[in-house]
C-alpha positions as CSV (number, residue, x, y, z in Angstrom):
1,M,0.0,0.0,0.0
2,N,2.8,2.4,0.9
3,I,4.6,1.6,-2.4
4,N,1.4,2.3,-4.3
5,M,0.8,5.6,-2.5
6,M,4.5,6.7,-3.1
7,F,4.1,5.9,-6.8
8,L,0.9,8.0,-7.0
9,F,2.7,10.9,-5.3
10,V,5.5,10.7,-7.8
11,V,3.1,10.6,-10.8
12,H,1.1,13.6,-9.6
13,R,4.2,15.5,-8.6
14,D,5.7,15.1,-12.1
15,Y,2.3,16.0,-13.6
16,Y,2.1,19.3,-11.7
17,L,5.8,20.1,-12.3
18,C,5.1,19.7,-16.1
19,R,2.2,22.1,-15.9
20,M,4.2,24.7,-14.0
21,K,7.0,24.5,-16.6
22,G,4.6,24.9,-19.4
23,E,5.4,21.4,-20.8
24,P,2.8,19.4,-22.7
25,S,0.3,17.7,-20.4
26,A,-3.3,16.4,-20.3
27,V,-5.8,19.2,-20.0
28,Q,-9.3,18.7,-18.7
29,I,-11.8,20.3,-21.1
30,V,-15.1,18.7,-19.9
31,R,-15.7,18.4,-16.2
32,V,-18.5,16.4,-14.6
33,C,-20.1,17.8,-11.4
34,K,-20.7,14.8,-9.1
35,E,-23.4,16.6,-7.1
36,D,-25.9,17.2,-9.9
37,H,-24.2,15.2,-12.7
38,S,-24.0,18.3,-15.0
39,F,-21.3,18.9,-17.5
40,E,-19.1,22.0,-17.9
41,L,-16.9,22.9,-20.9
42,D,-13.6,24.7,-20.1
43,T,-13.8,27.0,-23.1
44,E,-10.6,28.9,-22.2
45,A,-8.5,25.8,-21.9
46,L,-9.9,24.3,-25.1
47,S,-9.3,27.6,-26.9
48,K,-5.7,27.7,-25.9
49,I,-5.2,24.2,-27.5
50,L,-7.3,24.7,-30.7
51,L,-6.7,28.3,-31.5
52,A,-2.9,28.3,-31.5
53,P,-1.8,30.3,-34.6
54,E,0.0,27.4,-36.2
55,I,-2.9,24.9,-36.1
56,R,-6.2,26.9,-35.9
57,D,-6.8,26.8,-39.7
58,K,-5.6,23.2,-40.2
59,H,-8.0,20.3,-40.8
60,V,-8.2,18.3,-37.5
61,V,-7.9,14.6,-36.8
62,V,-9.4,13.7,-33.3
63,L,-8.5,10.3,-32.0
64,S,-10.5,9.3,-28.9
65,V,-10.4,6.2,-26.7
66,A,-13.7,5.3,-24.8
67,G,-15.0,2.3,-22.9
68,A,-15.4,0.9,-19.5
69,F,-13.3,2.1,-16.6
70,R,-10.0,0.5,-15.5
71,K,-9.4,-1.1,-18.9
72,G,-6.2,0.7,-19.8
73,K,-7.4,3.6,-22.1
74,S,-4.9,6.1,-20.7
75,F,-2.2,3.5,-20.7
76,L,-2.7,2.9,-24.5
77,L,-2.9,6.7,-25.3
78,D,0.5,7.2,-23.6
79,F,2.1,4.7,-26.0
80,M,0.5,6.8,-28.8
81,L,2.1,9.9,-27.4
82,R,5.4,8.1,-27.3
83,Y,5.1,7.2,-31.0
84,M,4.1,10.8,-32.0
85,Y,7.1,12.2,-30.3
86,R,9.5,9.5,-31.6
87,K,8.0,8.4,-34.9
88,G,11.2,9.0,-36.7
89,D,12.9,6.5,-34.4
90,E,12.6,2.7,-35.1
91,N,12.9,2.0,-31.4
92,W,10.1,4.4,-30.5
93,L,8.8,2.1,-27.7
94,G,11.9,3.2,-25.7
95,Q,14.2,1.5,-23.2
96,D,13.1,-1.4,-21.0
97,D,13.4,0.6,-17.8
98,E,11.7,3.8,-19.1
99,P,8.5,4.8,-17.2
100,L,5.4,5.6,-19.2
101,T,4.3,9.2,-19.0
102,G,1.6,11.4,-20.5
103,F,-2.0,11.0,-19.6
104,S,-2.4,10.2,-15.9
105,W,-2.8,6.5,-15.3
106,R,-2.3,3.9,-12.6
107,G,-3.0,0.4,-11.6
108,G,-5.7,-0.7,-9.3
109,S,-9.5,-0.9,-9.3
110,E,-10.5,2.8,-8.8
111,P,-11.1,5.1,-11.8
112,E,-8.5,7.7,-12.7
113,T,-9.7,9.8,-15.6
114,T,-12.8,12.0,-15.2
115,G,-14.7,14.0,-17.9
116,I,-12.8,14.5,-21.1
117,Q,-9.1,15.4,-21.5
118,L,-7.1,16.5,-24.4
119,W,-3.3,16.4,-24.8
120,S,-2.2,20.1,-24.7
121,E,0.1,19.7,-27.7
122,V,-1.5,19.3,-31.1
123,F,0.7,17.3,-33.6
124,L,1.1,18.6,-37.1
125,V,1.4,15.6,-39.5
126,P,2.3,16.0,-43.2
127,K,0.3,13.7,-45.5
128,S,1.5,12.2,-48.8
129,D,-0.6,14.8,-50.8
130,G,1.4,17.6,-49.3
131,T,-1.2,18.8,-46.8
132,E,-0.8,19.0,-43.1
133,V,-3.3,17.8,-40.5
134,A,-3.6,18.6,-36.8
135,V,-3.8,15.5,-34.7
136,V,-5.6,15.8,-31.3
137,L,-5.5,12.9,-28.7
138,M,-8.5,12.6,-26.5
139,D,-8.9,10.6,-23.2
140,T,-12.3,10.0,-21.7
141,Q,-13.8,9.0,-18.4
142,G,-14.4,5.3,-18.0
143,A,-18.0,4.1,-18.2
144,F,-20.1,2.3,-15.6
145,D,-18.1,3.1,-12.5
146,N,-19.8,3.3,-9.1
147,E,-20.3,7.1,-9.3
148,S,-21.6,7.6,-12.9
149,T,-25.1,7.4,-14.0
150,V,-26.2,5.9,-17.4
151,K,-26.7,9.5,-18.6
152,D,-23.1,10.4,-17.5
153,C,-21.7,7.5,-19.5
154,A,-23.9,8.1,-22.5
155,T,-23.0,11.8,-22.5
156,I,-19.2,11.2,-22.3
157,F,-19.3,8.6,-25.1
158,A,-21.6,10.8,-27.2
159,L,-19.5,13.9,-26.9
160,S,-16.3,12.0,-27.7
161,T,-17.9,10.2,-30.6
162,M,-19.5,13.4,-32.1
163,T,-16.2,15.4,-31.9
164,S,-13.8,12.6,-32.9
165,S,-12.9,11.3,-36.3
166,I,-11.5,8.0,-35.0
167,Q,-13.3,6.5,-32.0
168,I,-11.5,3.5,-30.3
169,Y,-14.0,1.4,-28.3
170,N,-11.8,-0.2,-25.7
171,L,-13.1,-3.6,-24.6
172,S,-11.8,-6.5,-22.5
173,Q,-11.3,-10.1,-23.7
174,N,-14.3,-10.3,-26.1
175,I,-17.2,-8.4,-27.7
176,Q,-20.1,-9.4,-25.5
177,E,-23.7,-8.8,-26.6
178,D,-24.1,-6.3,-23.7
179,D,-21.1,-4.4,-25.1
180,L,-23.0,-3.9,-28.4
181,Q,-26.2,-3.0,-26.6
182,Q,-24.3,-0.4,-24.5
183,L,-22.8,1.0,-27.7
184,Q,-26.3,1.2,-29.2
185,L,-27.6,2.8,-26.0
186,F,-25.0,5.6,-26.4
187,I,-25.9,6.3,-30.0
188,I,-29.5,5.3,-30.4
189,F,-31.0,8.7,-29.8
190,F,-29.1,9.9,-33.0
191,L,-30.9,7.2,-35.0
192,M,-34.4,7.9,-33.8
193,T,-34.8,10.2,-36.7
194,K,-33.5,9.9,-40.2
195,Y,-32.8,13.7,-40.3
196,Y,-29.6,13.6,-38.2
197,G,-26.6,14.0,-40.5
198,R,-28.7,15.4,-43.3
199,L,-27.6,18.4,-45.2
200,A,-30.9,20.2,-45.2
201,M,-29.9,22.5,-48.0
202,D,-29.2,19.9,-50.7
203,E,-30.8,16.8,-49.1
204,I,-27.7,14.6,-48.9
205,F,-27.7,11.9,-46.2
206,L,-24.4,10.8,-44.7
207,K,-23.6,8.6,-41.8
208,P,-23.3,10.7,-38.7
209,F,-20.0,9.3,-37.4
210,Q,-16.8,8.3,-39.1
211,S,-14.4,5.6,-37.9
212,L,-15.1,3.1,-35.1
213,M,-12.4,0.7,-34.0
214,F,-13.1,-2.1,-31.5
215,L,-9.9,-2.7,-29.5
216,I,-10.2,-6.1,-27.8
217,R,-7.7,-6.2,-24.9
218,D,-6.4,-9.4,-23.3
219,W,-7.4,-11.5,-26.2
220,S,-7.0,-15.1,-25.2
221,F,-7.9,-17.0,-28.4
222,P,-5.2,-16.4,-31.0
223,Y,-5.6,-19.9,-32.2
224,E,-9.1,-19.0,-33.4
225,Y,-8.5,-15.4,-34.6
226,S,-4.9,-14.1,-34.7
227,Y,-3.8,-11.0,-33.0
228,G,-3.9,-7.7,-35.0
229,F,-6.3,-6.2,-37.6
230,K,-6.6,-9.4,-39.8
231,G,-7.9,-11.6,-37.0
232,G,-9.8,-8.7,-35.5
233,N,-11.7,-7.9,-38.6
234,E,-12.6,-11.5,-39.2
235,F,-13.8,-11.8,-35.6
236,L,-15.8,-8.5,-35.9
237,D,-17.5,-9.6,-39.2
238,K,-18.8,-12.7,-37.4
239,R,-19.9,-10.7,-34.3
240,L,-21.7,-8.1,-36.3
241,Q,-23.2,-10.4,-38.9
242,V,-27.0,-10.1,-39.2
243,K,-28.6,-13.5,-39.5
244,E,-32.2,-14.4,-40.3
245,A,-32.3,-16.8,-37.3
246,Q,-31.3,-14.0,-34.9
247,H,-33.9,-12.3,-32.7
248,E,-35.2,-9.0,-34.1
249,E,-33.6,-7.1,-31.2
250,L,-30.1,-8.5,-32.0
251,Q,-30.6,-7.7,-35.7
252,T,-31.6,-4.1,-34.8
253,V,-28.5,-3.6,-32.7
254,R,-26.2,-4.6,-35.5
255,E,-28.0,-2.6,-38.2
256,H,-27.9,0.5,-36.0
257,I,-24.1,0.2,-35.5
258,H,-23.5,-0.3,-39.2
259,S,-25.7,2.6,-40.1
260,C,-23.9,5.0,-37.7
261,F,-20.3,4.6,-38.7
262,T,-18.6,5.1,-42.1
263,K,-15.8,2.6,-41.2
264,I,-15.8,-0.1,-38.6
265,S,-12.7,-2.2,-37.8
266,C,-11.3,-4.4,-35.0
267,F,-7.8,-5.1,-33.5
268,L,-7.1,-8.0,-31.2
269,L,-4.4,-7.2,-28.5
270,P,-2.9,-9.8,-26.1
271,H,-2.7,-9.5,-22.4
272,P,0.3,-7.2,-21.4
273,G,1.5,-9.6,-18.7
274,L,0.9,-10.6,-15.1
275,K,3.2,-8.0,-13.6
276,V,1.3,-5.2,-15.4
277,A,-1.9,-6.4,-13.8
278,T,-0.8,-7.3,-10.3
279,S,2.3,-5.2,-9.4
280,P,1.6,-2.0,-7.4
281,A,5.0,-0.7,-8.4
282,F,4.5,-1.0,-12.1
283,N,5.1,2.4,-13.8
284,G,5.0,1.4,-17.5
285,Q,8.5,0.0,-17.9
286,L,8.7,-2.3,-20.9
287,S,10.7,-4.9,-19.0
288,D,7.5,-5.9,-17.2
289,V,5.4,-6.0,-20.4
290,G,4.9,-9.3,-22.3
291,P,6.7,-9.7,-25.7
292,D,3.5,-10.4,-27.5
293,F,1.9,-7.2,-26.3
294,K,4.9,-5.1,-27.3
295,E,5.0,-6.8,-30.7
296,Q,1.3,-6.0,-31.3
297,L,1.7,-2.4,-30.1
298,Q,4.4,-1.9,-32.7
299,S,1.9,-3.1,-35.3
300,L,-1.2,-1.3,-34.0
301,I,0.1,2.2,-33.3
302,P,2.1,2.9,-36.5
303,K,-0.8,1.7,-38.6
304,L,-3.4,3.7,-36.6
305,L,-1.3,6.9,-36.7
306,H,0.0,6.5,-40.3
307,P,-0.4,9.9,-42.0
308,D,-2.6,8.4,-44.9
309,R,-4.8,6.5,-42.4
310,L,-5.6,9.6,-40.3
311,A,-9.2,10.4,-41.0
312,E,-9.9,14.2,-40.8
313,K,-12.9,15.2,-38.9
314,E,-15.9,15.8,-41.1
315,I,-19.5,17.1,-40.6
316,N,-21.6,16.1,-43.5
317,G,-18.7,16.0,-45.9
318,N,-17.2,19.3,-44.7
319,K,-13.7,18.9,-43.2
320,V,-13.5,20.6,-39.9
321,T,-10.6,22.9,-38.8
322,C,-9.4,23.2,-35.2
323,M,-11.2,26.6,-35.0
324,G,-14.4,24.9,-36.2
325,L,-14.0,22.0,-33.7
326,L,-14.2,24.6,-30.9
327,E,-17.6,25.8,-32.2
328,F,-18.9,22.2,-32.3
329,F,-17.7,21.6,-28.7
330,K,-19.5,24.7,-27.5
331,A,-22.7,23.9,-29.4
332,Y,-22.8,20.2,-28.3
333,I,-22.1,20.9,-24.6
334,K,-25.2,23.1,-24.3
335,I,-27.6,20.3,-25.2
336,Y,-26.3,18.0,-22.4
337,Q,-27.1,20.5,-19.6
338,G,-30.6,19.1,-18.9
339,E,-31.5,16.1,-16.8
340,D,-32.6,14.0,-19.8
341,L,-30.8,12.9,-22.9
342,P,-31.3,15.3,-25.8
343,Q,-33.9,14.6,-28.5
344,P,-32.7,14.0,-32.0
345,K,-34.3,17.3,-33.2
346,T,-32.2,19.1,-30.6
347,M,-29.1,17.3,-31.8
348,L,-29.8,18.3,-35.4
349,M,-30.3,21.9,-34.4
350,A,-27.1,21.9,-32.3
351,T,-25.2,20.4,-35.2
352,A,-26.7,22.9,-37.7
353,E,-25.9,25.8,-35.3
354,A,-22.3,24.7,-34.8
355,N,-22.0,24.1,-38.6
356,N,-23.1,27.7,-39.4
357,L,-21.1,29.2,-36.6
358,A,-18.0,27.4,-37.9
359,A,-18.7,28.9,-41.3
360,V,-19.1,32.4,-39.8
361,A,-15.9,32.0,-37.9
362,A,-14.0,30.9,-41.0
363,A,-15.4,33.8,-43.1
364,K,-14.5,36.4,-40.3
365,D,-11.0,34.9,-40.1
366,L,-10.6,35.3,-43.9
367,Y,-11.7,39.0,-43.7
368,Y,-9.5,39.7,-40.7
369,K,-6.4,38.2,-42.3
370,N,-7.0,40.1,-45.6
371,M,-7.6,43.4,-43.8
372,E,-4.5,42.9,-41.6
373,K,-2.4,42.7,-44.8
374,V,-3.7,46.1,-45.8
375,C,-3.8,48.2,-42.6
376,G,-3.0,46.0,-39.6
377,G,-0.1,46.1,-37.2
378,D,2.8,48.3,-38.1
379,L,1.6,49.1,-41.6
380,P,1.4,52.8,-42.5
381,Y,-1.8,54.9,-42.7
382,V,-4.0,54.1,-45.7
383,S,-6.3,56.7,-47.4
384,P,-9.9,56.2,-46.4
385,D,-11.1,55.8,-50.0
386,S,-8.5,53.1,-50.7
387,L,-9.3,51.3,-47.4
388,A,-13.1,51.4,-48.1
389,E,-12.5,49.9,-51.6
390,K,-10.4,47.1,-50.0
391,H,-13.1,46.6,-47.4
392,Q,-15.8,46.2,-50.0
393,F,-13.8,43.6,-51.9
394,F,-12.9,41.5,-48.8
395,F,-16.4,41.9,-47.5
396,R,-17.8,40.2,-50.6
397,E,-15.1,37.6,-50.5
398,A,-16.0,36.7,-46.9
399,L,-19.7,36.4,-47.8
400,H,-18.8,34.2,-50.7
401,E,-16.7,32.0,-48.4
402,F,-19.7,31.6,-46.1
403,S,-22.1,30.9,-48.9
404,S,-19.9,28.4,-50.6
405,T,-19.5,26.3,-47.4
406,K,-22.0,23.4,-47.1
407,K,-24.3,24.1,-44.2
408,M,-27.2,22.5,-42.4
409,G,-30.5,23.9,-41.3
410,G,-32.1,25.1,-44.5
411,Q,-31.9,28.5,-46.3
412,E,-33.9,30.5,-43.8
413,F,-31.9,29.1,-40.9
414,C,-28.6,29.9,-42.7
415,D,-29.7,33.4,-43.6
416,R,-29.8,34.3,-40.0
417,Y,-26.2,33.5,-39.6
418,K,-25.4,35.3,-42.8
419,Q,-27.0,38.5,-41.3
420,Q,-25.0,37.9,-38.1
421,L,-21.8,37.6,-40.3
422,E,-22.6,40.9,-42.1
423,M,-23.1,42.7,-38.7
424,E,-19.9,41.3,-37.3
425,L,-17.9,42.2,-40.4
426,E,-19.3,45.8,-40.2
427,E,-18.1,45.9,-36.6
428,M,-14.7,44.7,-37.6
429,W,-14.7,47.3,-40.4
430,Q,-15.4,50.0,-37.9
431,S,-12.5,48.7,-35.7
432,F,-10.1,48.7,-38.7
433,T,-11.2,52.2,-39.6
434,K,-10.5,53.6,-36.2
435,H,-7.2,51.7,-36.0
436,N,-6.2,53.2,-39.4
437,E,-7.3,56.7,-38.4
438,S,-5.2,56.5,-35.3
439,K,-2.1,56.2,-37.5
440,N,-3.0,59.5,-39.2
441,L,-0.7,62.1,-37.5
442,F,-3.0,65.0,-38.2
443,S,-6.0,63.1,-37.0
444,A,-4.3,62.4,-33.7
445,F,-3.5,66.1,-33.2
446,R,-6.5,67.5,-35.0
447,T,-8.2,69.0,-32.0
448,P,-5.2,70.8,-30.5
449,A,-4.2,72.0,-34.0
450,V,-7.6,73.5,-34.7
451,L,-7.7,75.1,-31.3
452,F,-4.2,76.5,-31.6
453,V,-4.9,78.0,-35.0
454,L,-8.1,79.5,-33.6
455,V,-6.2,81.0,-30.7
456,C,-3.7,82.6,-33.1
457,L,-6.5,84.0,-35.4
458,L,-8.4,85.4,-32.4
459,Y,-5.2,87.0,-31.0
460,I,-4.4,88.7,-34.4
461,L,-8.0,89.7,-34.9
462,S,-8.1,91.2,-31.4
463,G,-5.0,93.2,-32.1
464,I,-6.4,94.5,-35.4
465,L,-9.7,95.5,-33.8
466,L,-7.9,97.2,-31.0
467,F,-5.7,99.1,-33.4
468,I,-8.6,100.5,-35.4
469,G,-10.4,101.5,-32.3
470,L,-13.1,98.8,-32.0
471,S,-12.2,97.9,-28.4
472,T,-15.5,96.3,-27.6
473,F,-15.1,93.8,-30.4
474,A,-11.5,93.2,-29.3
475,L,-12.7,92.4,-25.8
476,V,-15.1,89.8,-27.2
477,C,-12.2,88.3,-29.1
478,D,-10.1,88.2,-26.0
479,C,-12.9,86.5,-24.0
480,T,-13.4,83.9,-26.8
481,L,-9.6,83.4,-26.9
482,G,-9.6,82.6,-23.2
483,V,-12.4,80.1,-23.6
484,V,-10.5,78.4,-26.4
485,M,-7.3,78.2,-24.4
486,M,-9.3,76.7,-21.5
487,A,-10.6,74.1,-23.9
488,M,-7.1,73.3,-25.0
489,L,-5.9,72.8,-21.4
490,T,-9.0,70.7,-20.6
491,W,-8.4,68.5,-23.7
492,A,-4.8,68.0,-22.7
493,F,-5.8,67.1,-19.1
494,I,-8.4,64.6,-20.4
495,R,-5.9,62.9,-22.7
496,Y,-3.3,62.7,-19.9
497,T,-5.6,61.3,-17.2
498,G,-8.1,59.3,-19.3
499,R,-11.0,60.8,-17.3
500,Y,-14.1,62.8,-18.4
501,H,-14.4,61.1,-21.8
502,S,-17.7,62.8,-22.6
503,V,-16.2,66.3,-22.2
504,G,-13.2,65.3,-24.3
505,G,-15.6,63.9,-26.9
506,A,-17.5,67.2,-27.0
507,I,-14.3,69.2,-27.5
508,D,-13.3,66.9,-30.3
509,Q,-16.7,67.1,-31.9
510,A,-16.7,70.9,-31.7
511,A,-13.2,71.1,-33.3
512,G,-14.4,68.7,-36.0
513,V,-17.5,70.8,-36.8
514,L,-15.3,73.9,-37.0
515,L,-12.8,72.2,-39.3
516,E,-15.6,70.9,-41.6
517,Q,-17.0,74.4,-41.9
518,V,-13.6,75.9,-42.8
519,R,-12.3,73.1,-45.0
520,P,-14.6,73.7,-48.0
521,V,-13.6,77.4,-48.1
522,C,-9.9,76.6,-47.9
523,V,-9.9,73.7,-50.2
524,G,-12.2,75.4,-52.7
525,S,-9.8,78.2,-53.1
526,F,-6.9,76.0,-54.0
527,T,-8.6,73.4,-56.3
528,F,-9.1,73.8,-60.0
529,E,-12.9,74.2,-59.6
530,G,-12.3,76.8,-56.9
531,R,-9.9,78.8,-59.0
532,Q,-12.3,78.5,-62.0
533,R,-15.2,79.8,-59.8
534,N,-13.0,82.7,-58.6
535,Y,-12.0,83.5,-62.2
536,V,-15.6,83.6,-63.4
537,S,-16.7,85.7,-60.4
538,H,-13.9,88.1,-61.1
539,K,-14.9,88.4,-64.9
540,M,-18.5,88.9,-63.9
541,K,-17.5,91.8,-61.6
542,L,-15.4,93.4,-64.3
543,G,-18.3,93.0,-66.8
544,C,-20.7,94.6,-64.4
545,K,-18.3,97.6,-63.9
546,K,-17.9,98.0,-67.7
547,C,-21.7,97.8,-68.1
548,R,-22.3,100.5,-65.5
549,H,-19.5,102.7,-67.0
550,S,-21.1,102.4,-70.5
551,N,-24.5,103.3,-69.2
552,L,-23.1,106.3,-67.4
553,H,-21.3,107.4,-70.6
554,F,-24.5,106.9,-72.6
555,K,-26.5,109.1,-70.2
556,M,-23.9,111.9,-70.3
557,N,-24.1,111.9,-74.1
């Protein structure tokens, strides 16, 4: 018992040290409240993982492991982590005395993982076609422990299946009929209506989930079906075979499973060894693991994580990015807040909402990136006309991006999100306009410049009026000059302290109105049209003088 407790202390100590150092670690993104069995999504933690600049726009592959508790799910995921970090090394399994680290795991009979966890580092994997995909590893709470309700288990399995592209169903020793019935229980409310998975806009029906792999642990009958995928798929075909002699209930279970997943496979894995199962001091060292288990691990994991076998997450044929996956998580978690399992119609609406929100986010991201190239960051000031022209072009491009994305919910439903996109793009445009205007040096000093010029003009005018004897008018100019100087000092105080924004805004507005009144007169005098108007006015005055002179000469004669 003491050795076991010491081992647990070391594992958790290393885990928290990794978190403090900022090293990759398991991050809890879905928490289960034991008091009321509600679910909470840690949006901030999930955003830090999925919105990292280098991966946010990449198509995502989500590999999840689900199943009953204490069956070695986290243990298996840690070998996957080891492969991802060392896949260029033929000896990626490591040394015989090397402890297994990554997702928290331990021996014993009590559950370890709660809720849903993601590995904090997302792996970028190049594929043979030249593209890169982002691979996310997901660990889930074990089902059917002594603290979880059926709804808890169904929710965890449903969330992981809906958000993953590869779901590993981790089973022990065999595929029992109750394993299939539990699997059906977890997914049956998706199949109660034929509308789930339908693209309502073009009436295409697709299977709602992608890849399901049965992983049979501790397989004891290699003389019937050999270890690995070959024996596993033969065994699975027999287990999922629909026969006429079967009871209708058994046929329905198998038909439901086949209708839910695009691809179904099976892998038979031997027992890891007696020391792994019974030793409290076991910490993952390969020296205690059986040779058959190690051999099959070296077959399973490289095939499972081979770049060309990684299935990218899709919703109705649309590949999902990391940024889009965040929207799906946020939409799906909402429907599991009630006491009952969600209805299929609710699921459809949640999927349609997340689908449209992901399209909105992608369109906004496109607009933002394009505008950043024009006036973002340290780029110089852009003329308002040129910026408005770019905005119109990128605005239409973003709307086209949204419209060209396949969406669910029907035209009327999608139009609401299109209007939302237009409003948010206009808000972004206003933000870019203000940011660009702040780079205009004259704009920054417009108010003090206008007030300073006004002070100078009033001072000169006051002197002229005083010189020609109009002392009363000169006094009015002096009083006005004092008010303007007070406004200048007030404006400077507001800018320095950041207080009384309404007063500062009023001064800016007054200076702007004054400038707008003066600008047409000043600009008109120096433009071609202004000079032309002045020339015509001058000629008309000369003509009138000549006309009056001729009339006078005529009268004298």
